[in-house]
N, C-alpha and C positions, 0 to 999 in steps of 0.2 A: 884705643878709646880713651886714654888718661885726660885728653884735653876737650873731650866732648861734653856737652851739657844735655842733660835729660830731665824733662819737666814731668811731673805727675801732680794730679790734683786729688786731695783726699779730705773727707769730713774727719775721719779718725776718731770718732766719738767712742766706738768699741773696737779696738784693733782685732782682726781675726785673719785666719789663714789667706783669705782673699787679698787683703792688704799686703801681707808679707810676699805673696806671689807677685803683685805689682812691683814692689820695691826691689825684690831679688832680681826680676827680669830688667827693670831700669838700670840697676847696677852694673849689668853686664855690657851697656852701651856708653856708659861715662858717668861723670858726676851727677848725683841726683839731687835736683832741687824740687822740693815739695811745695805746692801751692796749698796752703791749709784754708779751706773754706772757712769764712768768719760766720759767726751766729747768724747775721743777717742773711748771708747767702744761703745757708742751710734752711733757715725758717721760710725762705721763699717757696720751698718745693716739699718740705716735710716738717714734722715737728721740731722744735728747737733742740739741739743736743743736750744730753744729760751733763756733760762736761763742757764748761765755758771755753772760750778761745784760748786763754793763757794756759789752762790746765791741759788742753789737747796739744798746744805747742810744746809744752815741756816733755810731753811723752815722745813726740815726733823727733824733737831735737836729740833725744837719747837713743835714737835708733842708729846704730853705728853706719849703716849704708846711706843714710840721709846726711848730705853734707850741708844743706841749708834750708831753712824753712822761711817762706814768705806768705803774706796773707793773700788769698784770693777773695775779693770783695763781692764778686758775683758768680753766677753760674757760667758767664762768658768767659772763656779762657783768654780771649784776644788781648785785653790790657796787659796781662802778664807775659804772654807770649811776645808781644811786640816790646816790652820792656827788656827781657833777657835773651831773646832770639835763640831758643834752644836747638840743638841739632835734631833731637828726638823729643816726641811726646809718647808716653806709654799710658794706655788705657785698655781695660778689658774689651772683648769684642761685643759685649752685650748692648753697646750704645749704637750698633748699626741699625737697628729699628727701635721705634718707640719715642718717648718724649725727647731723649737726648740726641736723636739723629740729626737735627739741625745743628746742634752744637758741634757735633762731629764734623760736619761739612765746614763749618766756620774755621775749626782747627786745621784741617786739611788745607783749605784755601790760604790761610795765614802762613802755615809752615812753607809753602811753595815760593814765597817771597824771597827766602834766603836758601831754598834748597833743602829745608828740614823735612823730616820723616815721621810718619805715625807708626808705631808698634803696638800691635793688639793682641796680646796673649789670650788664650782660652779663658773665658769667665769661669771662675770658681762657682759652681752651682750649689744650691740649697744652703746658701750661707749670706747673711747680710747683718749689718748692724741693727736695722729695723727688726728683723726677725728675732735677733738675740734680746732685744729690749722688750719685744712684745711678751717674752717668757719671764722677764724680770719686772713685770708691771708694778709690783709692790715696792715703790720707791720709799726710801726713808723719809720720815716727815721733814727733816732738814732739807733734803734734796728738793722736794716738792715745794716747800715754802719760798724758795729762792727763785723759782721759774718765772713767777710774774714779773718780778723786778727785771729779770734779763729780758723778757718779751717787751717791756716798755723801752728798753734801749736798743732793740733791733728791729721792731716793726713800726710801720707807719701808724697802724691801728690795731689794737688787741680786741678780738671779736669773742665775746663772752655769751654763752647760752645758758638760760635758765635750766637746772637739772634738779628734779624734785624727788628723784628715786634712782637706785642703781641702773635700772633699765634705761632711763632717759640719759643718765650719765654715760652709758655705754654708746648711745647714739652720738652724744656730743663728742666723744672720744673718737669715733670711727668714721663718721660721715664726712665726705670730702668731694670736691669737684676739681678735676684736673684740667689745666688749660696750657697747652704747649709745655713749657718748662717750669710753670708754676703750679701751686696747688692752693685752692680755697678751702679752709677748714676753720673750726672753732678753736680758739687758743685756750679758753679757760671755761670754768663753770660757774654759775651764780646760784647760791643757795637763797632762795627768795622767802621771806616770811609770810608773804601772800600765798604763794603756792603751797608751802609746808602746811599752813593753817587750813586751806581748801582741801587738800588732800586727807586731812584728818576730819573733814567736815566741821570746822570750827571758824568763827568769824576772825578776820584780820585785825584783831585788836590787842595782841600781845597775850591772849589767853593761853595760847600754846607756849610753854615755858621753853627755856634754853635747853635744859637737861634733855627733853624729848627730842628736840631738833638735833642736838649733839649726837645722840644715839643714831638717828638716821644717817647723819653725816659720815659716821664710821663705816656704815655699810656702802655708801656711795664711794668713799675713798679707797675702800678695799678692791674695787674692781676697775678703777680708773687711775690715770697717771697725770693728767691735766690739772694745773692749779686751780683753786676754788676762792671765790670772794664770797664772804658770809655777810649776808643783810641781817644786821643786828638791830633793826629799828633805831631807837634812840640809845641802845646800849643798856637800858635798864638802870637800876640804881647804882650810883657810883661806888657805893660800898661793896657791890658784887662784881663790879666789872673786871677788876684784876683776876679773879677765879676763871671768868669767861675767856679772857685772852690766854691765860695759861693752858686752858683745855683746847683752845683753837689751835694754838702752836703745836701742842702735843699730837694732835690729829694730822697736822700737815696743812692747815689752811694757810693761804697766801695773803689774804687781807681781810680786814674787818671794814665795814661801812656802817657808819653811825649817822643818824639824822638829827637835825637840831629842833626837833619838836619835843614837847613834854606833855605829861598828863595821859589820859586815856587816848590810845591811838586811833586815829580815823584815817583810811586810806587816803593818799594824797591825790588820788585820781577822781575822788568824789567832788562834784561841783560845790556842794554845800560844806564849807570848812568852818563853819560857826562852831565854836567851842574849842577850836584847835588852837594851841598856843605854842609860840616859838621860845626856846630857851634863851636866856640872856647869853650874850657872847662870852662874858666872864665865866659863866658856869660851864658852857659847853667846852671853853678851852681847857678847863680843869679835866674834863674827860679825856680830851686828846692827850694832854700832858701825862695823865696818869698811864694810859695805854703806852705812851713813848717810854716811860720809866719802867713799866712791867714787862714789856716785851724782851725776849731773850736775843731776838735777832733783828737787826735793822732791816733785813729782807722781808719781815712781816710788815705789810704796809697798812698804814692808817688812813681810811677814806672818810671825809667829812661831807655829808649830804645837806645842801643848803635849801631850805623850804621857802625862802623869801619870796619867790614868785608865785608860789602855790598859795601863799597867804596874803597875796596882794601888796606886798610891801616894796616891790619894785627893784630896779636896777641898783640904786644907790645903797641900799641896804644890803643886798646880796654881795656887792663888791666889797663892803666894809667887813662883812663877816668872812668872806674869803680870805682876805688879807689877814685877819686876826687868827683864823683857823690854821692858815699855812704857817704863820710865825709861831704858833703853839706847837707845831710839830707834825701837822697833817701832811701825808705824802701824796694823796689824791684829793681832787675837789669835784665833787658831783654837783652840778647845778641842775636842779630838778624844775620840770616844767609840765604843765598839763594842757598847754595850747596845741592847736592843730598844725602850727607852723613852728619852725625853730628860731624865729625871729628874736625872741627875747634871750635865748640862751647865746645866740651868736652876738648879739650885742653885749652880753657879759664877757664872752671869750675875747672879743676884740680888744677890750680894755684890760682884762685880768692878766691875759699872756704877755702883755708888754710890761707888767709891774714887776718889781724886785720880788714879789711874793709868790710869783708864777709857779704853778706844780701842774702835773699831768691832769687834764680835764676828762671827766667821765660823763657820757651821755646815756640817758635811757629813753629812747624814742617810742615810747609805747603810744602816745597820742599823735605825735608828728612823724608817723611811720612811713610817709613819702620820702622822707629825708634820706638820702643814701649815704654810704660810708665815705664816698669821695668828698661830698659836701662837709662831712663832719672833720675829716683830715684837713681840708682847706681852711677851716675855721678853728683849727688847733686842738681838736679833741684827740685823744690817745686811746681811749677805751669806749667801746660801745657795748651795752648790756642789753640784750634780748631778754627782758626780765621775768616774763610770764608766759611765753608763747608755746612751750611744750604743753603745759597743762591746759592752756586754752585750746590747742589743737586736739588733745586727747578726749576733752569733755564731749564735744559734739560727735566725734567719732564713735565713742562708746554709747552715747545716747541713741545715735541712728542705727547702731547694731542691735540694741535692745528692742528698739521700735520694729526694725525688720524681722526679727524673731517672732515677736508678738503677732505681727501682721500675717506672716507666712507659716507660722507655726511649724517652723524648721529653720535651719541656718543656711540652706544651700544657696539662697539668693545672695548671702553675704561673702561668698567664698572669693569672688574676683574683686572684691572691694577692701579686703583686709589681708593682712600679712599672714603667709603660710606659717604652720607651726616649725617647719624645718628652717626657716629663715630666723625666727626667733631663737631657736636652739643653737643655730651656728653663730649668733651674735654673742652668745655667752661661751667663752673659751673653757 
């Protein structure tokens, strides 16, 4: 078997006995070439791996029985199989049914072209990288901080869901829809000043201070593993900003988003923006530069939210600000709009993404909600934030439950409309 080539495909995020079994089996048939799935390939069907490609490659290259490691850029084996034409492919027998069964058929069909054979050892039950990671959910803050930047490099669009409590965070963490070999899920969480204030029964005008919000963040991050973007309004006083950044990094937050308004906050979705003022470009750039100087890691991203469209200043002003903020050190540009269509933000992206100051664009489609993610991707947006939908969904549900109990003087009529206690208990590990 010395001259035979054996191909295996692995994620190898957390190596366990199942992986070793595959490698040992493969080595009996010839020289083992491992196709290491890239971050992009992995994130197409489950969460991005804890270790990046380079880290996983180093581990795999140092396993004695693995002779060569090459990248596998998709879940489809065929590009690599046609490249190296292996005599054997080894994979556990678990893919005979389920989402990977179609991939298996493709492998068998491709191997037939040169007389190759598929070897399927018995799947090692009750163990997987995903299961192991679920038990190790408390990532170190440093590991969590870096995930958002990696997602931007691997996904067409990063899907972010507002999470105002640990329970809503668990929903963002776990809910998904599977389609063939892919999975649709939320990639990150959004800590919204609007929903945090509303949850406390206070107006959205920065009356809820950062220390109160940071306390709640700790509880949320304790039970989740996905990255989080913190909505910091205008960042507060510049003299205090450095302390906020240190706290956010220590907690494991991946990005801060600050808006270029000053004075008493008025929610941007209000039609009447009289009294609202926009910061000068010079002073807002000072905030960005300070964050850049204070942050410990370049993986902690700085987001600049531009309010020019909200305040009626138009495209020219928004582009001028975007270029200046980008040059000052912003990693993300959020162009905000309260229009019912994305026309003005798309006019912005068409010009800005071609400029030398281009940075990943962020969309918050609260008012132009008919706009789907495919349209956002086509127009150059890399992050979409569903900024307040979890709280907005919870409010009418709770109100209707209260009305039903009052009306019927019992809770029986609610039972088929609300979650069972068992489901809630099982959500919390």
